[in-house]
gemmi code that builds the backbone of each chain (N, CA, C; Angstrom):
import gemmi

chains = {
    "A": [
        ("UNK", (109.582, 42.518, 113.931), (107.949, 42.583, 113.710), (107.714, 43.206, 112.156)),
        ("UNK", (106.888, 42.542, 111.488), (106.454, 43.385, 109.914), (104.879, 42.885, 109.947)),
        ("UNK", (104.543, 44.015, 108.661), (103.115, 43.663, 108.446), (102.738, 42.503, 107.585)),
        ("UNK", (101.759, 41.846, 107.357), (101.910, 40.036, 106.487), (100.900, 40.762, 104.966)),
        ("UNK", (101.226, 40.577, 104.260), (99.930, 40.992, 103.589), (99.789, 39.542, 102.505)),
        ("UNK", (98.259, 38.929, 102.755), (97.752, 38.070, 101.940), (97.197, 38.545, 100.485)),
        ("UNK", (98.294, 38.675, 99.432), (97.754, 39.415, 98.511), (97.545, 38.102, 97.048)),
        ("UNK", (97.410, 38.856, 95.758), (97.238, 37.713, 95.132), (96.544, 38.740, 93.943)),
        ("UNK", (96.536, 38.000, 92.498), (96.878, 39.496, 91.515), (95.185, 39.428, 91.472)),
        ("UNK", (93.915, 39.114, 92.144), (93.217, 39.677, 91.776), (92.819, 41.201, 92.099)),
        ("UNK", (91.878, 41.671, 92.262), (91.882, 43.228, 92.435), (91.628, 43.559, 93.980)),
        ("UNK", (91.093, 42.712, 94.716), (91.186, 42.161, 96.264), (92.725, 42.702, 96.715)),
        ("UNK", (93.564, 41.397, 96.046), (94.480, 40.701, 96.469), (95.779, 42.246, 96.284)),
        ("UNK", (95.715, 42.952, 94.897), (96.345, 43.910, 94.807), (95.851, 45.478, 96.206)),
        ("UNK", (94.914, 45.760, 95.915), (93.980, 46.191, 97.487), (94.919, 46.278, 98.709)),
        ("UNK", (94.804, 44.542, 99.016), (95.754, 44.615, 99.952), (96.872, 44.913, 100.316)),
        ("UNK", (97.449, 44.849, 99.442), (99.091, 44.693, 99.361), (99.333, 46.579, 98.845)),
        ("UNK", (98.109, 47.375, 98.475), (98.384, 48.782, 98.372), (98.198, 49.184, 99.781)),
        ("UNK", (97.368, 48.582, 100.478), (96.768, 48.927, 101.861), (98.233, 48.156, 102.891)),
        ("UNK", (98.582, 47.184, 102.729), (99.729, 47.211, 103.087), (100.870, 47.776, 103.457)),
        ("UNK", (101.329, 48.435, 102.450), (102.462, 49.557, 102.021), (102.250, 50.656, 103.190)),
        ("UNK", (100.995, 51.336, 102.774), (100.424, 52.310, 103.817), (100.378, 51.978, 105.372)),
        ("UNK", (100.130, 50.748, 105.544), (100.213, 50.368, 106.771), (101.659, 49.872, 107.827)),
        ("UNK", (102.669, 49.365, 106.893), (104.184, 49.247, 106.845), (104.371, 50.595, 107.499)),
        ("UNK", (103.976, 51.580, 106.489), (104.825, 52.864, 106.781), (104.196, 53.419, 108.556)),
        ("UNK", (102.928, 53.205, 108.297), (102.187, 54.085, 109.639), (102.864, 53.095, 110.609)),
        ("UNK", (103.146, 52.082, 110.847), (104.009, 50.960, 112.191), (105.477, 51.241, 111.949)),
        ("UNK", (105.945, 52.216, 110.915), (107.019, 52.120, 110.734), (108.265, 50.754, 110.686)),
        ("UNK", (107.692, 49.599, 109.750), (108.424, 48.258, 109.986), (108.189, 47.729, 108.459)),
        ("UNK", (108.743, 46.522, 108.723), (108.858, 46.144, 107.187), (107.481, 45.525, 106.992)),
        ("UNK", (107.328, 45.023, 105.616), (106.536, 44.222, 104.907), (106.574, 42.946, 104.452)),
        ("UNK", (106.207, 41.781, 104.347), (106.157, 40.437, 103.865), (104.932, 40.591, 103.003)),
        ("UNK", (105.195, 39.776, 102.102), (103.710, 39.389, 101.287), (103.546, 38.030, 101.021)),
        ("UNK", (103.104, 37.561, 100.865), (102.401, 35.773, 100.738), (101.126, 36.217, 99.687)),
        ("UNK", (102.006, 35.447, 98.375), (100.988, 35.321, 97.264), (99.932, 34.078, 97.159)),
        ("UNK", (98.754, 34.326, 97.701), (97.982, 32.793, 97.805), (97.212, 32.256, 96.431)),
        ("UNK", (97.362, 33.147, 95.538), (96.566, 32.522, 94.397), (97.687, 31.939, 93.284)),
        ("UNK", (97.482, 31.495, 91.967), (98.496, 30.740, 91.980), (98.990, 31.629, 90.815)),
        ("UNK", (98.748, 32.953, 90.083), (99.560, 33.643, 88.775), (100.220, 34.294, 90.013)),
        ("UNK", (100.956, 34.542, 89.052), (102.095, 36.606, 89.847), (100.997, 37.260, 90.019)),
        ("UNK", (101.866, 37.995, 91.089), (101.269, 39.849, 90.323), (101.938, 40.885, 89.894)),
        ("UNK", (101.351, 40.941, 88.915), (101.775, 41.926, 87.931), (102.604, 43.384, 88.677)),
        ("UNK", (102.856, 43.673, 88.374), (103.423, 44.957, 89.214), (103.928, 45.141, 90.391)),
        ("UNK", (104.356, 44.036, 91.233), (104.506, 44.021, 92.467), (104.801, 44.813, 93.088)),
        ("UNK", (106.495, 44.774, 92.424), (107.555, 45.795, 92.894), (107.304, 46.990, 93.020)),
        ("UNK", (106.605, 47.566, 91.766), (105.833, 49.166, 91.740), (105.402, 49.337, 93.325)),
        ("UNK", (103.964, 48.581, 93.336), (103.071, 48.262, 94.819), (104.242, 48.559, 95.502)),
        ("UNK", (104.943, 48.396, 95.644), (105.888, 47.796, 97.127), (106.550, 49.006, 96.821)),
        ("UNK", (106.936, 49.915, 95.769), (108.064, 50.815, 96.486), (108.105, 51.688, 97.682)),
        ("UNK", (109.167, 51.988, 98.139), (109.201, 52.630, 98.964), (109.235, 51.962, 100.590)),
        ("UNK", (109.206, 51.033, 100.689), (108.902, 50.103, 102.323), (109.770, 48.811, 101.420)),
        ("UNK", (110.637, 48.482, 102.887), (111.214, 47.017, 102.671), (110.658, 46.040, 102.831)),
        ("UNK", (110.569, 45.730, 101.565), (109.599, 44.267, 101.663), (110.004, 43.000, 101.195)),
        ("UNK", (109.669, 41.717, 101.557), (110.105, 40.146, 100.986), (108.805, 39.396, 100.476)),
        ("UNK", (109.003, 38.784, 99.473), (108.377, 37.576, 99.878), (108.547, 36.546, 100.398)),
        ("UNK", (106.886, 35.931, 100.881), (106.843, 34.837, 101.252), (106.759, 33.735, 100.495)),
        ("UNK", (107.830, 32.597, 100.412), (107.800, 31.387, 98.933), (107.288, 30.875, 100.255)),
        ("UNK", (105.967, 30.000, 99.414), (105.023, 28.723, 99.658), (105.733, 27.950, 99.346)),
        ("UNK", (105.161, 26.632, 99.775), (105.162, 25.669, 99.277), (103.045, 25.498, 98.038)),
        ("UNK", (103.876, 25.002, 96.839), (102.764, 25.185, 96.105), (101.486, 23.576, 96.084)),
        ("UNK", (102.290, 23.021, 97.199), (101.083, 21.539, 97.929), (100.501, 22.176, 99.001)),
        ("UNK", (100.850, 23.123, 99.698), (100.416, 23.443, 100.904), (99.386, 24.415, 100.734)),
        ("UNK", (98.301, 24.277, 101.891), (96.775, 25.551, 101.650), (97.755, 26.903, 101.827)),
        ("UNK", (97.348, 27.493, 101.068), (97.907, 29.100, 100.963), (97.279, 29.578, 102.415)),
        ("UNK", (96.213, 29.156, 102.837), (95.959, 30.083, 104.481), (97.082, 29.596, 105.314)),
        ("UNK", (96.910, 28.396, 104.835), (97.704, 27.324, 106.345), (99.372, 27.905, 106.595)),
        ("UNK", (99.617, 28.111, 104.947), (101.217, 28.765, 104.946), (100.863, 30.129, 105.881)),
        ("UNK", (100.150, 31.019, 105.408), (99.891, 32.513, 105.891), (100.215, 32.096, 107.438)),
        ("UNK", (99.484, 31.289, 107.977), (99.286, 31.166, 109.253), (100.440, 30.900, 110.179)),
        ("UNK", (101.214, 29.680, 109.258), (102.908, 29.490, 109.718), (103.516, 30.566, 109.815)),
        ("UNK", (103.670, 31.702, 109.110), (104.620, 32.924, 109.215), (104.394, 33.093, 110.395)),
        ("UNK", (103.062, 33.875, 110.646), (102.308, 34.313, 111.414), (102.462, 33.689, 113.459)),
        ("UNK", (102.581, 32.406, 113.012), (103.234, 31.503, 114.233), (104.186, 31.633, 114.386)),
        ("UNK", (105.318, 32.001, 113.771), (106.686, 32.125, 113.762), (106.942, 33.322, 114.177)),
        ("UNK", (106.013, 33.922, 114.873), (106.307, 35.081, 115.052), (106.403, 36.541, 115.194)),
        ("UNK", (106.384, 37.105, 114.422), (107.349, 37.940, 113.594), (106.027, 38.858, 113.098)),
        ("UNK", (105.458, 39.024, 112.601), (104.416, 39.343, 112.173), (102.813, 40.007, 113.378)),
        ("UNK", (102.873, 41.630, 113.309), (102.165, 42.319, 114.131), (100.581, 42.389, 113.283)),
        ("UNK", (100.462, 42.400, 112.200), (99.199, 42.466, 111.733), (99.104, 41.973, 110.604)),
        ("UNK", (98.388, 41.100, 110.359), (97.510, 40.578, 108.599), (97.136, 41.535, 108.051)),
        ("UNK", (97.345, 42.003, 106.494), (96.099, 42.517, 105.611), (95.762, 41.952, 105.205)),
        ("UNK", (94.666, 42.045, 104.354), (93.749, 40.641, 103.590), (92.671, 41.505, 102.671)),
        ("UNK", (92.773, 41.305, 101.550), (91.585, 41.642, 101.039), (90.097, 41.126, 101.039)),
        ("UNK", (89.341, 41.746, 100.685), (88.029, 41.319, 100.590), (87.317, 42.105, 99.297)),
        ("UNK", (85.609, 41.206, 98.852), (85.488, 41.685, 97.960), (84.293, 42.536, 98.669)),
        ("UNK", (83.943, 43.690, 97.856), (82.449, 44.426, 97.952), (81.400, 43.831, 97.907)),
        ("UNK", (80.257, 43.622, 98.349), (79.021, 42.986, 98.634), (78.653, 43.376, 96.926)),
        ("UNK", (77.996, 42.645, 96.878), (77.409, 42.101, 95.241), (76.038, 43.391, 95.347)),
        ("UNK", (75.652, 44.300, 93.815), (74.117, 45.030, 93.997), (72.966, 44.280, 94.728)),
        ("UNK", (73.376, 42.418, 94.547), (71.695, 41.808, 95.217), (72.249, 41.586, 96.274)),
        ("UNK", (73.674, 42.207, 97.093), (73.639, 41.900, 98.664), (73.518, 40.205, 99.105)),
        ("UNK", (74.067, 39.183, 97.868), (74.179, 38.360, 98.265), (75.186, 37.726, 98.587)),
        ("UNK", (76.574, 38.577, 98.906), (77.984, 38.080, 98.905), (78.154, 37.616, 100.694)),
        ("UNK", (78.852, 36.638, 101.025), (78.975, 36.259, 102.083), (80.225, 36.489, 102.048)),
        ("UNK", (80.929, 36.456, 103.424), (82.445, 36.676, 103.211), (83.294, 35.636, 103.059)),
        ("UNK", (84.417, 35.652, 101.982), (85.111, 34.465, 101.602), (85.666, 33.765, 102.599)),
        ("UNK", (85.586, 32.549, 102.871), (85.839, 31.810, 103.203), (87.321, 31.573, 104.024)),
        ("UNK", (88.303, 32.191, 103.073), (89.890, 32.333, 103.495), (89.712, 33.762, 104.089)),
        ("UNK", (89.241, 35.118, 104.162), (89.252, 35.991, 104.595), (88.793, 35.250, 106.196)),
        ("UNK", (87.436, 34.991, 106.384), (86.735, 34.157, 107.327), (87.911, 33.047, 108.278)),
        ("UNK", (88.644, 32.550, 107.680), (89.404, 31.580, 108.211), (90.894, 32.352, 108.655)),
        ("UNK", (90.812, 33.548, 108.145), (92.136, 33.866, 108.497), (91.636, 34.907, 109.744)),
        ("UNK", (90.346, 35.492, 109.487), (90.319, 36.802, 110.874), (90.310, 35.506, 112.172)),
        ("UNK", (89.552, 34.147, 111.895), (88.706, 33.930, 112.959), (90.181, 33.088, 113.509)),
        ("UNK", (91.483, 32.661, 112.862), (92.560, 31.457, 113.463), (93.593, 32.958, 113.344)),
        ("UNK", (94.065, 33.671, 113.270), (94.828, 34.471, 113.615), (94.877, 35.157, 114.745)),
        ("UNK", (96.339, 34.770, 115.142), (96.529, 35.053, 116.607), (96.707, 36.739, 116.857)),
        ("UNK", (97.340, 37.611, 115.635), (97.842, 38.864, 115.139), (95.875, 39.847, 114.641)),
        ("UNK", (96.198, 41.092, 114.989), (94.739, 41.636, 114.534), (94.911, 41.368, 112.906)),
        ("UNK", (93.913, 41.494, 112.200), (93.219, 41.263, 110.562), (92.771, 42.422, 110.419)),
        ("UNK", (93.511, 43.453, 109.098), (92.880, 44.472, 108.353), (92.470, 44.086, 106.853)),
        ("UNK", (91.199, 44.070, 106.376), (90.434, 43.840, 105.630), (89.801, 44.595, 105.316)),
        ("UNK", (90.692, 45.006, 103.903), (89.870, 46.183, 102.784), (89.337, 45.845, 101.838)),
        ("UNK", (88.637, 46.605, 100.899), (87.901, 46.544, 99.790), (88.620, 47.313, 98.754)),
        ("UNK", (88.922, 46.809, 97.778), (88.957, 47.518, 96.099), (88.557, 48.797, 96.185)),
        ("UNK", (88.615, 50.280, 96.026), (88.339, 51.291, 95.645), (87.011, 51.023, 94.851)),
        ("UNK", (86.058, 51.577, 95.059), (84.759, 51.747, 94.261), (85.789, 51.766, 92.703)),
        ("UNK", (84.801, 50.967, 91.693), (84.927, 50.995, 90.384), (86.666, 50.268, 90.081)),
        ("UNK", (86.994, 49.718, 90.516), (88.617, 48.952, 90.877), (88.583, 48.104, 89.820)),
        ("UNK", (87.337, 47.679, 89.144), (86.827, 46.507, 88.992), (86.229, 45.656, 89.622)),
        ("UNK", (85.907, 44.433, 88.922), (84.949, 43.591, 90.225), (85.870, 41.956, 90.212)),
        ("UNK", (86.266, 42.203, 89.222), (87.084, 40.844, 89.046), (88.371, 40.314, 88.928)),
        ("UNK", (89.066, 39.873, 88.212), (90.211, 38.921, 88.059), (90.929, 39.956, 86.878)),
        ("UNK", (91.864, 40.016, 87.388), (93.498, 40.704, 86.658), (92.759, 42.090, 85.627)),
        ("UNK", (92.006, 42.999, 86.326), (91.911, 44.442, 85.412), (92.898, 45.274, 85.221)),
        ("UNK", (93.185, 45.260, 83.946), (94.430, 45.580, 83.552), (95.529, 46.662, 83.854)),
        ("UNK", (94.725, 47.844, 84.304), (95.414, 48.412, 84.773), (95.338, 49.022, 86.206)),
    ],
    "B": [
        ("UNK", (89.326, 62.953, 110.270), (89.524, 61.725, 109.660), (89.713, 61.235, 111.571)),
        ("UNK", (89.154, 60.008, 112.024), (89.406, 59.711, 112.985), (89.143, 57.882, 112.941)),
        ("UNK", (89.505, 57.487, 114.306), (89.327, 55.762, 114.414), (88.250, 55.597, 114.725)),
        ("UNK", (87.142, 54.681, 114.421), (85.563, 54.350, 114.800), (86.103, 52.694, 115.635)),
        ("UNK", (85.930, 52.980, 116.792), (85.779, 51.719, 117.437), (84.175, 51.161, 117.836)),
        ("UNK", (83.942, 49.873, 117.446), (83.012, 49.092, 117.823), (82.823, 48.398, 118.728)),
        ("UNK", (82.598, 49.173, 119.761), (83.198, 48.275, 121.260), (81.286, 48.253, 122.092)),
        ("UNK", (81.897, 47.452, 123.477), (80.850, 46.889, 124.029), (81.368, 46.520, 125.479)),
        ("UNK", (80.038, 46.053, 126.199), (80.981, 45.449, 127.542), (81.609, 44.305, 127.684)),
        ("UNK", (81.513, 43.787, 126.566), (82.066, 42.301, 126.337), (83.590, 41.972, 126.152)),
        ("UNK", (84.109, 41.398, 126.109), (85.554, 40.686, 126.290), (86.161, 41.498, 124.802)),
        ("UNK", (85.814, 40.917, 123.684), (85.402, 41.393, 122.544), (85.476, 42.829, 121.897)),
        ("UNK", (84.465, 43.485, 123.210), (84.384, 44.667, 122.834), (85.228, 45.423, 123.760)),
        ("UNK", (85.761, 44.916, 124.721), (87.429, 46.033, 125.544), (88.282, 45.633, 124.498)),
        ("UNK", (88.352, 44.880, 124.021), (89.811, 44.085, 123.256), (89.348, 45.675, 122.047)),
        ("UNK", (88.598, 45.559, 121.203), (88.523, 46.672, 120.601), (89.069, 47.857, 120.859)),
        ("UNK", (88.077, 48.184, 122.158), (88.378, 49.607, 122.219), (90.162, 49.996, 122.990)),
        ("UNK", (90.893, 48.653, 123.163), (92.166, 48.729, 123.389), (92.861, 49.164, 122.253)),
        ("UNK", (92.626, 48.324, 121.232), (93.511, 47.914, 120.171), (92.954, 49.455, 119.244)),
        ("UNK", (92.097, 49.807, 119.738), (91.223, 51.315, 118.989), (92.340, 52.331, 119.253)),
        ("UNK", (92.744, 52.310, 120.379), (93.586, 53.470, 121.127), (94.883, 53.850, 120.583)),
        ("UNK", (96.068, 52.187, 120.014), (96.710, 51.709, 119.861), (97.050, 52.625, 117.900)),
        ("UNK", (95.624, 52.145, 117.833), (95.552, 52.366, 115.829), (95.487, 54.093, 116.127)),
        ("UNK", (94.622, 54.548, 116.891), (94.601, 56.021, 116.787), (95.812, 56.823, 117.551)),
        ("UNK", (96.502, 55.872, 118.110), (98.165, 57.247, 118.172), (98.922, 56.660, 116.785)),
        ("UNK", (98.968, 55.710, 116.642), (99.679, 55.222, 115.090), (99.403, 55.898, 114.220)),
        ("UNK", (97.912, 56.525, 113.950), (97.711, 57.695, 113.237), (97.569, 58.749, 113.508)),
        ("UNK", (98.194, 59.057, 114.541), (98.034, 60.251, 115.019), (96.590, 61.363, 114.444)),
        ("UNK", (95.510, 60.850, 114.805), (94.568, 60.978, 114.848), (93.552, 60.449, 116.170)),
        ("UNK", (91.989, 61.216, 115.856), (90.838, 60.858, 117.225), (90.580, 59.765, 116.737)),
        ("UNK", (89.821, 59.249, 118.536), (89.287, 58.515, 118.389), (87.883, 58.609, 118.473)),
        ("UNK", (87.038, 57.754, 117.633), (85.161, 57.642, 118.241), (85.161, 56.292, 118.714)),
        ("UNK", (84.034, 56.018, 119.556), (83.528, 54.729, 119.908), (81.978, 55.090, 119.989)),
        ("UNK", (81.231, 53.585, 120.035), (80.078, 53.528, 119.708), (79.987, 52.376, 120.334)),
        ("UNK", (78.765, 52.304, 121.694), (78.655, 51.222, 122.375), (77.513, 50.510, 122.200)),
        ("UNK", (77.811, 49.174, 121.123), (76.277, 48.599, 120.499), (76.118, 47.583, 121.143)),
        ("UNK", (76.340, 47.966, 122.274), (75.684, 46.242, 123.411), (74.173, 47.604, 124.711)),
        ("UNK", (73.837, 47.078, 124.998), (73.089, 47.236, 126.096), (73.383, 47.844, 127.634)),
        ("UNK", (74.850, 47.608, 127.761), (76.114, 47.562, 128.969), (76.278, 48.514, 128.751)),
        ("UNK", (76.435, 49.368, 129.668), (77.514, 50.711, 129.511), (78.620, 49.775, 129.903)),
        ("UNK", (80.260, 50.530, 129.121), (81.834, 49.560, 129.187), (81.860, 50.326, 130.363)),
        ("UNK", (81.997, 49.486, 131.260), (83.287, 49.829, 132.509), (84.302, 50.712, 132.864)),
        ("UNK", (84.880, 51.540, 132.795), (86.282, 52.044, 132.860), (86.883, 52.549, 131.828)),
        ("UNK", (85.524, 52.925, 130.684), (86.127, 53.127, 129.258), (87.119, 54.652, 129.621)),
        ("UNK", (86.463, 55.268, 130.077), (87.549, 56.583, 130.613), (89.080, 56.345, 130.697)),
        ("UNK", (89.324, 54.565, 131.168), (90.540, 54.886, 131.999), (91.550, 53.718, 130.350)),
        ("UNK", (89.993, 53.245, 129.617), (90.790, 52.213, 128.347), (91.236, 53.792, 127.455)),
        ("UNK", (90.966, 54.783, 127.336), (91.198, 55.750, 126.474), (92.276, 57.354, 126.949)),
        ("UNK", (92.939, 56.587, 128.234), (93.439, 57.419, 128.341), (94.773, 57.740, 127.821)),
        ("UNK", (95.020, 59.131, 127.267), (96.414, 59.325, 126.436), (95.433, 59.819, 124.449)),
        ("UNK", (94.234, 59.332, 124.647), (93.756, 60.093, 123.000), (92.545, 61.137, 123.316)),
        ("UNK", (92.376, 61.659, 122.343), (91.431, 62.296, 121.898), (89.936, 61.871, 121.788)),
        ("UNK", (89.085, 61.250, 122.770), (88.140, 60.753, 122.146), (86.610, 61.279, 122.768)),
        ("UNK", (85.742, 60.297, 121.709), (84.404, 61.044, 121.586), (83.538, 59.709, 121.601)),
        ("UNK", (82.329, 59.864, 122.678), (81.335, 58.428, 122.195), (80.652, 58.997, 121.239)),
        ("UNK", (79.983, 58.086, 120.472), (78.889, 58.238, 119.749), (77.724, 57.636, 120.231)),
        ("UNK", (76.886, 58.807, 120.441), (75.223, 58.348, 120.870), (74.499, 57.708, 120.352)),
        ("UNK", (73.746, 56.637, 120.374), (72.930, 56.093, 118.964), (71.709, 55.787, 119.716)),
        ("UNK", (70.686, 56.461, 119.100), (69.456, 55.855, 119.195), (68.915, 54.411, 119.380)),
        ("UNK", (68.672, 54.275, 120.331), (68.333, 52.859, 121.400), (67.373, 51.868, 120.205)),
        ("UNK", (67.016, 52.511, 118.959), (65.706, 51.708, 118.793), (66.365, 51.395, 116.857)),
        ("UNK", (67.451, 52.563, 116.706), (68.012, 51.796, 116.083), (68.974, 50.534, 115.699)),
        ("UNK", (68.970, 49.882, 114.954), (70.319, 48.718, 114.778), (71.322, 49.402, 115.034)),
        ("UNK", (71.964, 48.515, 115.999), (73.471, 49.262, 116.366), (74.641, 49.631, 115.011)),
        ("UNK", (74.394, 48.305, 114.111), (75.709, 48.344, 113.401), (75.030, 49.596, 112.016)),
        ("UNK", (73.947, 49.629, 112.097), (73.376, 50.426, 110.861), (73.919, 51.733, 111.451)),
        ("UNK", (73.703, 52.344, 113.117), (74.241, 53.154, 113.877), (75.771, 53.598, 113.494)),
        ("UNK", (76.462, 52.363, 113.561), (78.125, 52.258, 113.445), (77.934, 52.789, 111.556)),
        ("UNK", (77.760, 52.184, 110.645), (77.835, 52.563, 109.613), (77.295, 53.783, 108.659)),
        ("UNK", (76.518, 54.248, 109.627), (76.106, 55.636, 109.467), (77.332, 56.920, 109.727)),
        ("UNK", (77.896, 56.212, 110.823), (78.847, 57.710, 111.218), (79.876, 57.180, 110.552)),
        ("UNK", (80.403, 56.077, 109.517), (81.095, 56.121, 108.558), (81.125, 56.416, 107.651)),
        ("UNK", (79.408, 56.718, 107.085), (79.110, 56.792, 105.685), (79.301, 59.034, 105.796)),
        ("UNK", (78.894, 59.115, 106.893), (79.316, 60.875, 107.430), (80.727, 61.417, 106.682)),
        ("UNK", (81.810, 60.671, 106.907), (82.925, 60.626, 105.973), (84.161, 60.844, 107.252)),
        ("UNK", (83.833, 60.765, 108.197), (85.623, 61.172, 108.573), (85.919, 59.660, 109.383)),
        ("UNK", (85.855, 58.851, 108.749), (86.284, 57.779, 109.291), (87.319, 57.049, 108.690)),
        ("UNK", (88.640, 56.934, 109.120), (89.665, 56.204, 107.750), (89.782, 54.532, 107.840)),
        ("UNK", (89.355, 54.275, 109.491), (89.449, 52.936, 110.002), (88.638, 52.313, 110.818)),
        ("UNK", (87.649, 51.115, 110.483), (86.769, 50.861, 111.678), (87.473, 49.554, 112.949)),
        ("UNK", (87.142, 49.557, 113.961), (87.762, 48.292, 114.749), (86.775, 47.812, 115.712)),
        ("UNK", (86.760, 46.105, 114.639), (85.983, 45.805, 115.894), (86.176, 44.346, 116.702)),
        ("UNK", (86.072, 43.727, 117.480), (86.419, 42.478, 117.985), (85.663, 41.372, 117.738)),
        ("UNK", (86.252, 40.180, 117.692), (85.845, 39.286, 116.910), (86.017, 38.091, 118.314)),
        ("UNK", (85.402, 37.283, 118.582), (86.131, 35.962, 119.454), (86.768, 34.945, 118.757)),
        ("UNK", (87.411, 34.429, 119.998), (88.492, 33.357, 119.460), (87.847, 32.164, 118.605)),
        ("UNK", (88.350, 31.462, 118.245), (88.027, 30.083, 117.568), (87.447, 29.148, 118.992)),
        ("UNK", (86.414, 28.218, 119.155), (86.450, 27.616, 120.796), (87.440, 26.289, 120.378)),
        ("UNK", (87.524, 25.791, 121.440), (88.709, 24.089, 120.983), (87.809, 23.219, 119.436)),
        ("UNK", (86.631, 23.582, 120.019), (85.894, 22.204, 119.128), (86.149, 22.951, 117.821)),
        ("UNK", (85.896, 24.187, 117.347), (86.380, 24.913, 116.024), (85.462, 25.331, 115.575)),
        ("UNK", (83.838, 25.341, 116.593), (82.609, 25.334, 115.714), (82.466, 26.734, 114.719)),
        ("UNK", (83.116, 27.544, 116.097), (82.522, 28.848, 115.853), (83.018, 29.622, 114.432)),
        ("UNK", (81.239, 30.467, 113.979), (81.902, 30.821, 113.063), (81.576, 32.495, 113.234)),
        ("UNK", (82.519, 33.632, 112.209), (82.570, 34.546, 112.117), (81.049, 35.627, 112.596)),
        ("UNK", (81.036, 36.140, 114.139), (79.634, 36.889, 114.493), (79.315, 37.462, 112.629)),
        ("UNK", (77.529, 37.913, 112.884), (77.279, 38.134, 111.729), (77.712, 39.565, 112.096)),
        ("UNK", (77.815, 40.535, 113.089), (78.145, 41.353, 113.416), (79.319, 41.844, 112.651)),
        ("UNK", (80.254, 41.402, 113.058), (81.522, 41.840, 112.393), (81.563, 41.328, 111.073)),
        ("UNK", (80.842, 40.158, 110.428), (80.396, 39.944, 109.075), (79.845, 41.091, 108.401)),
        ("UNK", (78.999, 41.420, 108.950), (77.960, 42.916, 108.067), (79.274, 43.951, 108.299)),
        ("UNK", (79.961, 44.118, 109.267), (80.645, 45.173, 109.194), (81.623, 45.251, 108.361)),
        ("UNK", (82.707, 43.906, 108.005), (83.762, 43.788, 106.888), (82.748, 43.885, 105.441)),
        ("UNK", (81.631, 43.659, 105.390), (81.093, 43.648, 104.144), (80.935, 44.636, 103.426)),
        ("UNK", (80.128, 45.520, 104.726), (79.431, 46.984, 104.393), (79.960, 48.150, 104.166)),
        ("UNK", (81.424, 47.859, 105.353), (82.093, 49.176, 105.225), (82.923, 49.610, 104.274)),
        ("UNK", (82.717, 51.047, 104.081), (83.478, 51.678, 103.273), (84.694, 51.861, 103.202)),
        ("UNK", (85.506, 51.700, 104.445), (86.661, 52.074, 104.987), (87.035, 50.764, 105.240)),
        ("UNK", (88.821, 50.324, 105.744), (89.192, 49.256, 106.398), (88.558, 48.675, 107.570)),
        ("UNK", (88.923, 47.666, 107.743), (88.179, 47.159, 109.207), (89.026, 46.289, 109.382)),
        ("UNK", (89.526, 46.501, 110.624), (90.622, 46.194, 111.508), (89.547, 45.159, 112.758)),
        ("UNK", (89.955, 43.579, 112.587), (89.247, 42.940, 113.355), (90.512, 42.654, 114.395)),
        ("UNK", (90.144, 42.282, 116.056), (91.172, 42.120, 116.963), (90.205, 41.250, 118.153)),
        ("UNK", (91.103, 40.535, 118.570), (90.657, 39.338, 119.704), (91.348, 39.618, 120.544)),
        ("UNK", (90.378, 39.160, 122.090), (90.897, 39.425, 123.002), (92.146, 38.405, 123.419)),
        ("UNK", (93.343, 38.440, 124.188), (94.453, 38.361, 124.490), (93.944, 36.879, 124.996)),
        ("UNK", (94.959, 35.694, 124.601), (94.563, 34.685, 125.270), (94.531, 34.766, 126.660)),
        ("UNK", (93.639, 34.236, 127.081), (92.763, 33.793, 128.767), (92.773, 34.969, 128.789)),
        ("UNK", (92.145, 36.059, 128.047), (91.527, 37.084, 128.832), (89.902, 37.333, 129.116)),
        ("UNK", (89.617, 36.124, 129.208), (88.139, 35.612, 129.580), (86.849, 35.236, 128.175)),
        ("UNK", (86.448, 34.604, 128.540), (85.444, 33.560, 127.148), (84.205, 34.567, 126.792)),
        ("UNK", (84.043, 35.307, 128.000), (82.502, 35.605, 128.048), (82.356, 37.504, 128.322)),
        ("UNK", (81.308, 37.608, 128.646), (80.412, 38.649, 129.041), (81.633, 39.480, 130.730)),
        ("UNK", (81.500, 40.522, 130.648), (81.758, 41.161, 131.864), (82.915, 40.010, 133.032)),
        ("UNK", (84.211, 39.808, 132.104), (85.340, 38.634, 133.052), (85.743, 40.416, 134.029)),
        ("UNK", (85.856, 40.214, 135.246), (86.001, 41.339, 136.165), (87.445, 42.366, 136.111)),
        ("UNK", (88.454, 41.716, 135.733), (89.232, 42.419, 135.793), (90.164, 42.912, 134.099)),
    ],
}
model = gemmi.Model(1)
for chain_id, residues in chains.items():
    chain = gemmi.Chain(chain_id)
    for i, (resn, *xyz) in enumerate(residues, 1):
        res = gemmi.Residue()
        res.name, res.seqid = resn, gemmi.SeqId(i, " ")
        for name, pos in zip(("N", "CA", "C"), xyz):
            atom = gemmi.Atom()
            atom.name, atom.element = name, gemmi.Element(name[0])
            atom.pos, atom.b_iso = gemmi.Position(*pos), 0.0
            res.add_atom(atom)
        chain.add_residue(res)
    model.add_chain(chain)
structure = gemmi.Structure()
structure.add_model(model)
structure.setup_entities()
């Protein structure tokens, strides 16, 4: 059994990877991660230091959420970790369809995490 | 620090309580739980056996989600556990507004769990 992280190069995707590492330690298990974005995750190896981690390679033509759910359906995943955006100052944000679909369709529990306050609001924040 | 469970007498609310117990054990911490429904949770003491648990009493006139978020804001919570319904056979279900609000507004990670398949689709299933 392992922790499966829905990762990406965004601030949210990186927050998920960090929390996934903590979760794998708590559960004393391995970590799998799937990059659901189209950009490589810079520094993933450093983020994953200290856990036994493997990247799920996916068919780029397959819907990324279907790819994640296929891994879950294969039966070796005990929890999914996914990042979510913080609510905007105007409060208008609704939960992204990706997170919502995963929460609704995953047969295993889903841990939703947000980037630390001030960790950058968008894509590819440098540090 | 503790695990805070958003519980209720529904099948989902009881699933959250059960997963919360497992989560408190994994994190070697205490459990707090808040009944966001209007019906007592039958057999809560049995569900909570083996962890140090306390119930959050809330003002019945306060919005239950605000009550949960107030406890989180007080700073002693490391993860929220909340139940969600399974997608209906017709696939029409969207994530309940309670779960969505908690995921969007909680400053701490939220673990969303679903009842075991066949655990009853509604309220107050007997066993």
